[in-house]
TORKOL-4160 file (C-alpha; in steps of 0.2 Angstrom, whole numbers, padded with zeros to 4 digits, m for minus):
294
<pt num="1" X="0815" Y="0890" Z="m0449"/>
<pt num="2" X="0826" Y="0876" Z="m0442"/>
<pt num="3" X="0835" Y="0886" Z="m0429"/>
<pt num="4" X="0829" Y="0888" Z="m0411"/>
<pt num="5" X="0818" Y="0903" Z="m0412"/>
<pt num="6" X="0826" Y="0907" Z="m0395"/>
<pt num="7" X="0842" Y="0909" Z="m0405"/>
<pt num="8" X="0836" Y="0918" Z="m0420"/>
<pt num="9" X="0826" Y="0931" Z="m0410"/>
<pt num="10" X="0841" Y="0937" Z="m0402"/>
<pt num="11" X="0855" Y="0933" Z="m0413"/>
<pt num="12" X="0850" Y="0936" Z="m0431"/>
<pt num="13" X="0843" Y="0953" Z="m0425"/>
<pt num="14" X="0859" Y="0956" Z="m0416"/>
<pt num="15" X="0869" Y="0952" Z="m0431"/>
<pt num="16" X="0860" Y="0965" Z="m0441"/>
<pt num="17" X="0863" Y="0978" Z="m0427"/>
<pt num="18" X="0882" Y="0974" Z="m0425"/>
<pt num="19" X="0892" Y="0989" Z="m0427"/>
<pt num="20" X="0900" Y="0992" Z="m0411"/>
<pt num="21" X="0918" Y="0992" Z="m0405"/>
<pt num="22" X="0927" Y="0975" Z="m0405"/>
<pt num="23" X="0926" Y="0966" Z="m0389"/>
<pt num="24" X="0942" Y="0956" Z="m0385"/>
<pt num="25" X="0934" Y="0947" Z="m0371"/>
<pt num="26" X="0945" Y="0933" Z="m0363"/>
<pt num="27" X="0937" Y="0918" Z="m0355"/>
<pt num="28" X="0928" Y="0924" Z="m0339"/>
<pt num="29" X="0932" Y="0907" Z="m0330"/>
<pt num="30" X="0951" Y="0911" Z="m0330"/>
<pt num="31" X="0953" Y="0930" Z="m0332"/>
<pt num="32" X="0945" Y="0947" Z="m0330"/>
<pt num="33" X="0940" Y="0959" Z="m0344"/>
<pt num="34" X="0945" Y="0977" Z="m0343"/>
<pt num="35" X="0930" Y="0986" Z="m0335"/>
<pt num="36" X="0922" Y="0970" Z="m0329"/>
<pt num="37" X="0911" Y="0973" Z="m0314"/>
<pt num="38" X="0906" Y="0956" Z="m0309"/>
<pt num="39" X="0913" Y="0938" Z="m0311"/>
<pt num="40" X="0908" Y="0929" Z="m0327"/>
<pt num="41" X="0899" Y="0944" Z="m0333"/>
<pt num="42" X="0905" Y="0952" Z="m0349"/>
<pt num="43" X="0908" Y="0971" Z="m0350"/>
<pt num="44" X="0896" Y="0972" Z="m0365"/>
<pt num="45" X="0882" Y="0967" Z="m0353"/>
<pt num="46" X="0886" Y="0979" Z="m0339"/>
<pt num="47" X="0870" Y="0988" Z="m0342"/>
<pt num="48" X="0859" Y="0972" Z="m0344"/>
<pt num="49" X="0851" Y="0960" Z="m0332"/>
<pt num="50" X="0840" Y="0944" Z="m0332"/>
<pt num="51" X="0823" Y="0946" Z="m0323"/>
<pt num="52" X="0814" Y="0929" Z="m0318"/>
<pt num="53" X="0797" Y="0925" Z="m0313"/>
<pt num="54" X="0789" Y="0908" Z="m0311"/>
<pt num="55" X="0772" Y="0899" Z="m0309"/>
<pt num="56" X="0767" Y="0894" Z="m0291"/>
<pt num="57" X="0777" Y="0879" Z="m0285"/>
<pt num="58" X="0793" Y="0882" Z="m0296"/>
<pt num="59" X="0808" Y="0889" Z="m0287"/>
<pt num="60" X="0821" Y="0896" Z="m0299"/>
<pt num="61" X="0834" Y="0897" Z="m0285"/>
<pt num="62" X="0836" Y="0878" Z="m0282"/>
<pt num="63" X="0836" Y="0861" Z="m0290"/>
<pt num="64" X="0832" Y="0858" Z="m0308"/>
<pt num="65" X="0824" Y="0875" Z="m0310"/>
<pt num="66" X="0839" Y="0883" Z="m0305"/>
<pt num="67" X="0850" Y="0873" Z="m0317"/>
<pt num="68" X="0838" Y="0878" Z="m0331"/>
<pt num="69" X="0840" Y="0896" Z="m0326"/>
<pt num="70" X="0859" Y="0895" Z="m0326"/>
<pt num="71" X="0858" Y="0886" Z="m0343"/>
<pt num="72" X="0847" Y="0899" Z="m0352"/>
<pt num="73" X="0856" Y="0914" Z="m0344"/>
<pt num="74" X="0873" Y="0907" Z="m0349"/>
<pt num="75" X="0867" Y="0903" Z="m0367"/>
<pt num="76" X="0861" Y="0920" Z="m0369"/>
<pt num="77" X="0877" Y="0928" Z="m0362"/>
<pt num="78" X="0887" Y="0918" Z="m0375"/>
<pt num="79" X="0875" Y="0921" Z="m0389"/>
<pt num="80" X="0873" Y="0940" Z="m0386"/>
<pt num="81" X="0891" Y="0943" Z="m0385"/>
<pt num="82" X="0895" Y="0931" Z="m0400"/>
<pt num="83" X="0908" Y="0922" Z="m0389"/>
<pt num="84" X="0907" Y="0904" Z="m0383"/>
<pt num="85" X="0920" Y="0908" Z="m0370"/>
<pt num="86" X="0908" Y="0919" Z="m0361"/>
<pt num="87" X="0897" Y="0905" Z="m0354"/>
<pt num="88" X="0895" Y="0902" Z="m0336"/>
<pt num="89" X="0908" Y="0890" Z="m0327"/>
<pt num="90" X="0903" Y="0872" Z="m0330"/>
<pt num="91" X="0891" Y="0875" Z="m0345"/>
<pt num="92" X="0902" Y="0865" Z="m0357"/>
<pt num="93" X="0903" Y="0850" Z="m0345"/>
<pt num="94" X="0884" Y="0851" Z="m0343"/>
<pt num="95" X="0879" Y="0851" Z="m0362"/>
<pt num="96" X="0884" Y="0841" Z="m0377"/>
<pt num="97" X="0892" Y="0849" Z="m0392"/>
<pt num="98" X="0881" Y="0855" Z="m0406"/>
<pt num="99" X="0877" Y="0842" Z="m0419"/>
<pt num="100" X="0880" Y="0846" Z="m0437"/>
<pt num="101" X="0865" Y="0851" Z="m0447"/>
<pt num="102" X="0866" Y="0836" Z="m0458"/>
<pt num="103" X="0854" Y="0823" Z="m0464"/>
<pt num="104" X="0839" Y="0819" Z="m0452"/>
<pt num="105" X="0846" Y="0829" Z="m0438"/>
<pt num="106" X="0837" Y="0832" Z="m0421"/>
<pt num="107" X="0832" Y="0850" Z="m0420"/>
<pt num="108" X="0834" Y="0851" Z="m0401"/>
<pt num="109" X="0853" Y="0846" Z="m0403"/>
<pt num="110" X="0860" Y="0857" Z="m0417"/>
<pt num="111" X="0860" Y="0873" Z="m0406"/>
<pt num="112" X="0860" Y="0867" Z="m0388"/>
<pt num="113" X="0876" Y="0877" Z="m0386"/>
<pt num="114" X="0877" Y="0895" Z="m0392"/>
<pt num="115" X="0884" Y="0901" Z="m0409"/>
<pt num="116" X="0880" Y="0885" Z="m0418"/>
<pt num="117" X="0878" Y="0884" Z="m0437"/>
<pt num="118" X="0875" Y="0895" Z="m0447"/>
<pt num="119" X="0881" Y="0909" Z="m0436"/>
<pt num="120" X="0897" Y="0917" Z="m0442"/>
<pt num="121" X="0898" Y="0932" Z="m0431"/>
<pt num="122" X="0914" Y="0934" Z="m0420"/>
<pt num="123" X="0916" Y="0944" Z="m0403"/>
<pt num="124" X="0921" Y="0960" Z="m0413"/>
<pt num="125" X="0904" Y="0960" Z="m0421"/>
<pt num="126" X="0895" Y="0961" Z="m0404"/>
<pt num="127" X="0887" Y="0977" Z="m0397"/>
<pt num="128" X="0883" Y="0983" Z="m0380"/>
<pt num="129" X="0866" Y="0977" Z="m0373"/>
<pt num="130" X="0854" Y="0988" Z="m0362"/>
<pt num="131" X="0839" Y="0984" Z="m0352"/>
<pt num="132" X="0834" Y="0966" Z="m0347"/>
<pt num="133" X="0828" Y="0949" Z="m0353"/>
<pt num="134" X="0811" Y="0944" Z="m0345"/>
<pt num="135" X="0810" Y="0925" Z="m0342"/>
<pt num="136" X="0795" Y="0916" Z="m0335"/>
<pt num="137" X="0796" Y="0898" Z="m0329"/>
<pt num="138" X="0780" Y="0891" Z="m0335"/>
<pt num="139" X="0782" Y="0872" Z="m0332"/>
<pt num="140" X="0793" Y="0859" Z="m0324"/>
<pt num="141" X="0788" Y="0841" Z="m0327"/>
<pt num="142" X="0796" Y="0824" Z="m0323"/>
<pt num="143" X="0799" Y="0815" Z="m0339"/>
<pt num="144" X="0810" Y="0799" Z="m0340"/>
<pt num="145" X="0825" Y="0800" Z="m0329"/>
<pt num="146" X="0824" Y="0819" Z="m0328"/>
<pt num="147" X="0814" Y="0834" Z="m0331"/>
<pt num="148" X="0806" Y="0844" Z="m0345"/>
<pt num="149" X="0805" Y="0863" Z="m0343"/>
<pt num="150" X="0795" Y="0876" Z="m0352"/>
<pt num="151" X="0801" Y="0894" Z="m0351"/>
<pt num="152" X="0794" Y="0909" Z="m0358"/>
<pt num="153" X="0806" Y="0922" Z="m0364"/>
<pt num="154" X="0803" Y="0941" Z="m0367"/>
<pt num="155" X="0816" Y="0951" Z="m0377"/>
<pt num="156" X="0805" Y="0966" Z="m0378"/>
<pt num="157" X="0816" Y="0975" Z="m0365"/>
<pt num="158" X="0833" Y="0969" Z="m0373"/>
<pt num="159" X="0840" Y="0985" Z="m0382"/>
<pt num="160" X="0855" Y="0991" Z="m0392"/>
<pt num="161" X="0860" Y="1008" Z="m0398"/>
<pt num="162" X="0852" Y="1014" Z="m0414"/>
<pt num="163" X="0862" Y="1012" Z="m0430"/>
<pt num="164" X="0853" Y="1026" Z="m0439"/>
<pt num="165" X="0849" Y="1038" Z="m0425"/>
<pt num="166" X="0864" Y="1042" Z="m0414"/>
<pt num="167" X="0859" Y="1044" Z="m0396"/>
<pt num="168" X="0843" Y="1034" Z="m0398"/>
<pt num="169" X="0840" Y="1016" Z="m0393"/>
<pt num="170" X="0830" Y="1002" Z="m0400"/>
<pt num="171" X="0823" Y="0985" Z="m0395"/>
<pt num="172" X="0832" Y="0970" Z="m0404"/>
<pt num="173" X="0814" Y="0966" Z="m0410"/>
<pt num="174" X="0813" Y="0982" Z="m0419"/>
<pt num="175" X="0818" Y="0985" Z="m0437"/>
<pt num="176" X="0825" Y="1002" Z="m0440"/>
<pt num="177" X="0824" Y="1001" Z="m0459"/>
<pt num="178" X="0806" Y="0996" Z="m0459"/>
<pt num="179" X="0801" Y="1007" Z="m0444"/>
<pt num="180" X="0791" Y="0993" Z="m0436"/>
<pt num="181" X="0793" Y="0978" Z="m0425"/>
<pt num="182" X="0800" Y="0963" Z="m0434"/>
<pt num="183" X="0785" Y="0951" Z="m0439"/>
<pt num="184" X="0793" Y="0935" Z="m0432"/>
<pt num="185" X="0795" Y="0944" Z="m0415"/>
<pt num="186" X="0779" Y="0954" Z="m0415"/>
<pt num="187" X="0774" Y="0949" Z="m0398"/>
<pt num="188" X="0791" Y="0950" Z="m0390"/>
<pt num="189" X="0789" Y="0933" Z="m0383"/>
<pt num="190" X="0794" Y="0915" Z="m0387"/>
<pt num="191" X="0794" Y="0899" Z="m0378"/>
<pt num="192" X="0808" Y="0887" Z="m0375"/>
<pt num="193" X="0808" Y="0869" Z="m0370"/>
<pt num="194" X="0823" Y="0861" Z="m0361"/>
<pt num="195" X="0826" Y="0843" Z="m0355"/>
<pt num="196" X="0839" Y="0839" Z="m0342"/>
<pt num="197" X="0844" Y="0824" Z="m0331"/>
<pt num="198" X="0856" Y="0819" Z="m0317"/>
<pt num="199" X="0859" Y="0802" Z="m0325"/>
<pt num="200" X="0869" Y="0805" Z="m0341"/>
<pt num="201" X="0886" Y="0797" Z="m0342"/>
<pt num="202" X="0892" Y="0812" Z="m0353"/>
<pt num="203" X="0893" Y="0823" Z="m0337"/>
<pt num="204" X="0909" Y="0814" Z="m0333"/>
<pt num="205" X="0914" Y="0803" Z="m0318"/>
<pt num="206" X="0918" Y="0816" Z="m0305"/>
<pt num="207" X="0906" Y="0831" Z="m0307"/>
<pt num="208" X="0907" Y="0844" Z="m0293"/>
<pt num="209" X="0894" Y="0843" Z="m0279"/>
<pt num="210" X="0878" Y="0851" Z="m0281"/>
<pt num="211" X="0877" Y="0869" Z="m0274"/>
<pt num="212" X="0867" Y="0871" Z="m0258"/>
<pt num="213" X="0857" Y="0885" Z="m0252"/>
<pt num="214" X="0846" Y="0896" Z="m0262"/>
<pt num="215" X="0855" Y="0904" Z="m0277"/>
<pt num="216" X="0849" Y="0922" Z="m0276"/>
<pt num="217" X="0859" Y="0938" Z="m0273"/>
<pt num="218" X="0866" Y="0954" Z="m0280"/>
<pt num="219" X="0877" Y="0946" Z="m0294"/>
<pt num="220" X="0870" Y="0945" Z="m0311"/>
<pt num="221" X="0880" Y="0929" Z="m0314"/>
<pt num="222" X="0886" Y="0914" Z="m0303"/>
<pt num="223" X="0904" Y="0915" Z="m0297"/>
<pt num="224" X="0906" Y="0896" Z="m0297"/>
<pt num="225" X="0900" Y="0881" Z="m0306"/>
<pt num="226" X="0881" Y="0878" Z="m0301"/>
<pt num="227" X="0878" Y="0864" Z="m0314"/>
<pt num="228" X="0883" Y="0850" Z="m0302"/>
<pt num="229" X="0880" Y="0833" Z="m0311"/>
<pt num="230" X="0865" Y="0839" Z="m0321"/>
<pt num="231" X="0866" Y="0837" Z="m0340"/>
<pt num="232" X="0856" Y="0846" Z="m0353"/>
<pt num="233" X="0849" Y="0833" Z="m0366"/>
<pt num="234" X="0839" Y="0845" Z="m0377"/>
<pt num="235" X="0834" Y="0863" Z="m0380"/>
<pt num="236" X="0822" Y="0870" Z="m0393"/>
<pt num="237" X="0806" Y="0879" Z="m0396"/>
<pt num="238" X="0796" Y="0879" Z="m0413"/>
<pt num="239" X="0804" Y="0863" Z="m0419"/>
<pt num="240" X="0808" Y="0847" Z="m0408"/>
<pt num="241" X="0812" Y="0830" Z="m0415"/>
<pt num="242" X="0819" Y="0824" Z="m0432"/>
<pt num="243" X="0820" Y="0836" Z="m0446"/>
<pt num="244" X="0811" Y="0825" Z="m0458"/>
<pt num="245" X="0796" Y="0822" Z="m0446"/>
<pt num="246" X="0781" Y="0834" Z="m0449"/>
<pt num="247" X="0776" Y="0831" Z="m0431"/>
<pt num="248" X="0793" Y="0840" Z="m0426"/>
<pt num="249" X="0784" Y="0857" Z="m0429"/>
<pt num="250" X="0776" Y="0865" Z="m0413"/>
<pt num="251" X="0767" Y="0881" Z="m0411"/>
<pt num="252" X="0759" Y="0880" Z="m0394"/>
<pt num="253" X="0773" Y="0886" Z="m0384"/>
<pt num="254" X="0771" Y="0904" Z="m0390"/>
<pt num="255" X="0753" Y="0904" Z="m0388"/>
<pt num="256" X="0755" Y="0898" Z="m0370"/>
<pt num="257" X="0768" Y="0911" Z="m0366"/>
<pt num="258" X="0758" Y="0925" Z="m0373"/>
<pt num="259" X="0745" Y="0921" Z="m0360"/>
<pt num="260" X="0758" Y="0918" Z="m0346"/>
<pt num="261" X="0770" Y="0932" Z="m0347"/>
<pt num="262" X="0767" Y="0945" Z="m0332"/>
<pt num="263" X="0769" Y="0960" Z="m0344"/>
<pt num="264" X="0754" Y="0963" Z="m0354"/>
<pt num="265" X="0755" Y="0962" Z="m0373"/>
<pt num="266" X="0751" Y="0980" Z="m0376"/>
<pt num="267" X="0765" Y="0986" Z="m0364"/>
<pt num="268" X="0777" Y="0974" Z="m0372"/>
<pt num="269" X="0773" Y="0980" Z="m0389"/>
<pt num="270" X="0774" Y="0999" Z="m0384"/>
<pt num="271" X="0791" Y="0996" Z="m0376"/>
<pt num="272" X="0799" Y="0988" Z="m0391"/>
<pt num="273" X="0791" Y="0999" Z="m0404"/>
<pt num="274" X="0801" Y="1015" Z="m0411"/>
<pt num="275" X="0816" Y="1024" Z="m0406"/>
<pt num="276" X="0819" Y="1028" Z="m0387"/>
<pt num="277" X="0829" Y="1042" Z="m0379"/>
<pt num="278" X="0834" Y="1029" Z="m0365"/>
<pt num="279" X="0833" Y="1010" Z="m0364"/>
<pt num="280" X="0823" Y="1002" Z="m0351"/>
<pt num="281" X="0832" Y="1003" Z="m0334"/>
<pt num="282" X="0840" Y="0986" Z="m0331"/>
<pt num="283" X="0837" Y="0986" Z="m0312"/>
<pt num="284" X="0844" Y="0972" Z="m0301"/>
<pt num="285" X="0846" Y="0954" Z="m0307"/>
<pt num="286" X="0830" Y="0944" Z="m0302"/>
<pt num="287" X="0833" Y="0933" Z="m0292"/>
<pt num="288" X="0852" Y="0936" Z="m0295"/>
<pt num="289" X="0866" Y="0925" Z="m0288"/>
<pt num="290" X="0875" Y="0924" Z="m0271"/>
<pt num="291" X="0889" Y="0936" Z="m0268"/>
<pt num="292" X="0898" Y="0922" Z="m0260"/>
<pt num="293" X="0898" Y="0904" Z="m0265"/>
<pt num="294" X="0885" Y="0894" Z="m0257"/>
């Protein structure tokens, strides 16, 4: 597979589950949606949150780790709603456009923004999400003139309404037709690698100043641009590097994340298996974003 597994684990599955009412969502940076509860948070995600944890010494509320958190959250919001306009403020300035999947392309650049090829879904195909995404920040390492981050992502608590059993709910990693967890998502966990820098000219000559103060609070999304002068230079998982290089294939991220996720494997699998009367409670955003710009 040549797509980010991070993309495919939530998007291809969501495409097969898409049967909900159309979402005519305007750009959150400029207007509000009917029923919108929070700034920059689509109504389809009113019952969905992000829950972060991290290895000792990594602070997801500040510095490059906070920017990685904003990037992954923003990416997921755009991808899960099939709407590139739903990304957080500043996301497009802080990322390059997706490269075409042509020739000996770089895996980490073809889906660095949501809804890259070959996805053809539109906002009207998106469905309401329930529960939460569990993300664990595994590693933040200086590399070159920036950083490399490794984040483990668990989608076992990311739920949608069942298509075959009204009133029931299923994990996005569960196949209703087969009655079992989708093999490629059997553990509910995947690893994501992100590289970023403060020294990329593509960020533009006058980026906003970096935010100050810890970025935590009651909001599920930031109410302002938190990217500052950071720029995401690559994002991928199973594949990283040129398409035609056999060394571009990686498998160790999933193995490392299997061991690092706070929720044990048995609990993850039980949560994502079968039809549920209720989705997992979404709880509060962890750590969430400030209610007032800081």
